[in-house]
C-alpha positions as CSV (number, residue, x, y, z in Angstrom):
1,X,55.3,-1.6,-47.9
2,X,58.3,0.4,-46.7
3,X,59.0,0.9,-43.1
4,X,57.8,4.2,-41.5
5,X,60.8,6.4,-40.8
6,X,61.4,8.2,-37.5
7,X,60.8,11.6,-39.1
8,X,57.1,10.6,-39.8
9,X,56.7,9.6,-36.1
10,X,58.2,12.8,-35.0
11,X,55.7,14.7,-37.2
12,X,52.8,12.9,-35.5
13,X,54.3,13.8,-32.1
14,X,54.6,17.4,-33.1
15,X,51.0,17.5,-34.3
16,X,49.8,15.9,-31.1
17,X,51.8,18.3,-29.1
18,X,50.4,21.3,-31.1
19,X,46.9,20.1,-30.5
20,X,47.7,19.9,-26.8
21,X,48.9,23.5,-26.8
22,X,46.0,25.0,-28.8
23,X,43.0,23.1,-27.5
24,X,42.0,23.4,-23.8
25,X,42.5,20.4,-21.4
26,X,40.0,17.5,-21.7
27,X,38.6,19.0,-25.0
28,X,41.9,18.2,-26.6
29,X,41.7,14.5,-26.0
30,X,39.6,13.5,-29.1
31,X,42.1,15.4,-31.3
32,X,45.2,13.8,-29.7
33,X,43.6,10.3,-29.9
34,X,42.7,10.8,-33.6
35,X,46.3,11.8,-34.3
36,X,47.7,8.8,-32.5
37,X,45.1,6.5,-34.1
38,X,46.2,7.7,-37.5
39,X,49.9,7.0,-36.5
40,X,49.1,3.5,-35.3
41,X,47.0,2.7,-38.3
42,X,49.8,3.8,-40.6
43,X,52.4,1.7,-38.7
44,X,50.1,-1.3,-38.8
45,X,49.4,-1.0,-42.5
46,X,53.2,-0.8,-43.2
47,X,53.5,-4.1,-41.3
48,X,50.5,-5.6,-43.2
49,X,48.4,-5.7,-40.1
50,X,44.8,-4.6,-39.7
51,X,43.7,-3.0,-36.4
52,X,40.2,-3.8,-35.2
53,X,38.1,-0.8,-34.0
54,X,38.5,-2.0,-30.4
55,X,42.3,-2.5,-30.8
56,X,42.7,1.0,-32.2
57,X,40.6,2.5,-29.4
58,X,42.7,0.8,-26.8
59,X,46.1,1.7,-28.2
60,X,45.4,5.5,-28.4
61,X,44.1,5.9,-24.8
62,X,47.1,6.9,-22.8
63,X,45.2,9.5,-20.7
64,X,42.4,7.2,-19.5
65,X,40.1,10.1,-18.5
66,X,37.5,7.8,-16.9
67,X,40.0,6.5,-14.4
68,X,40.9,8.3,-11.1
69,X,44.4,8.8,-12.3
70,X,43.2,10.2,-15.6
71,X,40.7,12.6,-13.9
72,X,43.5,13.8,-11.6
73,X,45.9,14.3,-14.5
74,X,43.4,16.4,-16.4
75,X,42.6,18.5,-13.3
76,X,46.3,19.2,-12.8
77,X,46.7,20.1,-16.4
78,X,43.8,22.6,-16.2
79,X,45.1,24.2,-13.0
80,X,48.7,24.3,-14.2
81,X,47.6,25.9,-17.4
82,X,45.9,28.7,-15.5
83,X,48.4,29.4,-12.8
84,X,51.9,28.0,-13.8
85,X,53.9,29.9,-16.5
86,X,55.0,27.7,-19.4
87,X,53.0,24.8,-18.1
88,X,51.2,24.4,-21.5
89,X,54.6,24.2,-23.3
90,X,55.9,21.6,-20.9
91,X,52.7,19.6,-21.3
92,X,53.0,19.8,-25.1
93,X,56.6,18.7,-25.1
94,X,55.7,15.8,-22.8
95,X,52.9,14.8,-25.2
96,X,55.3,15.0,-28.2
97,X,57.7,12.7,-26.5
98,X,54.9,10.3,-25.4
99,X,53.4,10.1,-28.9
100,X,56.7,9.6,-30.6
101,X,57.9,7.0,-28.1
102,X,54.6,5.1,-28.4
103,X,55.0,5.1,-32.2
104,X,58.6,3.8,-32.1
105,X,57.7,1.1,-29.5
106,X,54.7,0.0,-31.6
107,X,56.8,-0.2,-34.7
108,X,59.4,-2.3,-32.9
109,X,56.7,-4.5,-31.6
110,X,55.3,-5.2,-35.1
111,X,58.8,-5.7,-36.6
112,X,60.6,-7.6,-33.8
113,X,58.5,-8.6,-30.8
114,X,55.2,-9.9,-32.1
115,X,56.4,-13.4,-32.6
116,X,55.2,-16.1,-35.0
117,X,52.8,-17.0,-36.6
118,X,51.8,-13.4,-37.2
119,X,48.0,-12.8,-37.3
120,X,47.1,-10.3,-40.0
121,X,44.6,-8.8,-37.6
122,X,45.4,-7.3,-34.2
123,X,42.4,-7.8,-31.8
124,X,41.6,-6.0,-28.6
125,X,43.2,-8.7,-26.4
126,X,46.6,-8.3,-28.1
127,X,46.2,-4.5,-28.2
128,X,45.5,-4.3,-24.5
129,X,48.7,-6.2,-23.8
130,X,50.7,-4.0,-26.1
131,X,49.1,-0.8,-24.7
132,X,49.9,-1.8,-21.1
133,X,53.5,-2.5,-22.0
134,X,53.8,0.8,-23.9
135,X,52.2,2.8,-21.1
136,X,54.5,1.2,-18.6
137,X,57.6,2.0,-20.6
138,X,56.6,5.5,-21.7
139,X,55.1,6.8,-18.5
140,X,57.9,5.7,-16.2
141,X,60.6,8.3,-16.5
142,X,62.6,6.8,-13.7
143,X,66.0,7.6,-12.4
144,X,67.0,4.2,-13.9
145,X,66.3,5.7,-17.4
146,X,68.3,8.9,-16.6
147,X,71.2,6.9,-15.2
148,X,71.3,4.5,-18.2
149,X,71.3,7.4,-20.7
150,X,73.9,9.4,-18.6
151,X,76.2,6.4,-18.4
152,X,76.1,5.8,-22.2
153,X,76.7,9.5,-22.8
154,X,79.6,9.6,-20.3
155,X,81.2,6.5,-21.9
156,X,81.0,8.2,-25.4
157,X,82.6,11.4,-24.0
158,X,85.3,9.4,-22.2
159,X,86.5,7.7,-25.4
160,X,86.0,10.1,-28.3
161,X,86.6,8.6,-31.7
162,X,88.8,10.9,-33.8
163,X,92.0,10.9,-35.8
164,X,95.2,11.1,-33.8
165,X,96.1,14.6,-35.1
166,X,92.8,16.1,-34.2
167,X,92.9,18.8,-31.5
168,X,91.5,18.2,-28.0
169,X,88.7,20.7,-28.4
170,X,87.6,19.4,-31.7
171,X,87.8,15.8,-30.5
172,X,85.5,16.4,-27.5
173,X,83.3,18.8,-29.5
174,X,82.7,16.1,-32.1
175,X,82.0,13.5,-29.4
176,X,79.5,15.8,-27.7
177,X,77.6,16.5,-31.0
178,X,77.6,12.8,-31.8
179,X,76.3,11.9,-28.3
180,X,73.5,14.5,-28.4
181,X,72.5,13.2,-31.9
182,X,72.3,9.6,-30.6
183,X,70.4,10.5,-27.4
184,X,66.8,9.9,-28.9
185,X,67.9,6.4,-30.0
186,X,69.6,5.7,-26.7
187,X,66.4,6.8,-24.9
188,X,64.3,4.5,-27.1
189,X,66.6,1.5,-26.5
190,X,66.2,2.1,-22.7
191,X,62.4,2.3,-23.1
192,X,62.4,-0.8,-25.4
193,X,64.0,-2.8,-22.7
194,X,61.2,-1.9,-20.3
195,X,58.6,-2.5,-23.0
196,X,59.8,-6.0,-23.7
197,X,60.0,-6.7,-20.0
198,X,56.4,-5.5,-19.5
199,X,55.2,-7.6,-22.6
200,X,56.8,-10.7,-21.0
């Protein structure tokens, strides 16, 4: 089966983010999990892997509402939605990025990091390991990530690739456009390094 393109993963992220905006906190969790579950199922099928029910349930649960952290996060979301302007939009964007990043990391795991021999079924034990690594990478928006992305962007702007007769403004304008276009992939490469480290 053909690989699932980034555009499809972005679509799942947008749908998950939309559900987060439309449906109230806590009530939205089943909808968001169902969307992520469909995404993980599709990625697994594309890699000729079958997810067990337990594996699927484990992979989709980023919020962990039964944990202390999950309860606190849902309470903060509810309070922010009532008292902070644009809080719902910010939360939706965060969920779009979280869902998209989880999809890309899971696709990379299936394609590159799973190792041999490849079991055609992913069980709960394997899914728990992958889930912990994904959560560790996706949830940690550290200064290290920002610094790594900023450094790569700065290097691209410092050495713009263009013909010798191209004007200064056009040269750096083209470099800026190219850098912005590559930022999602740059961000994913930074996350992937953390993901692989957590897997190990």
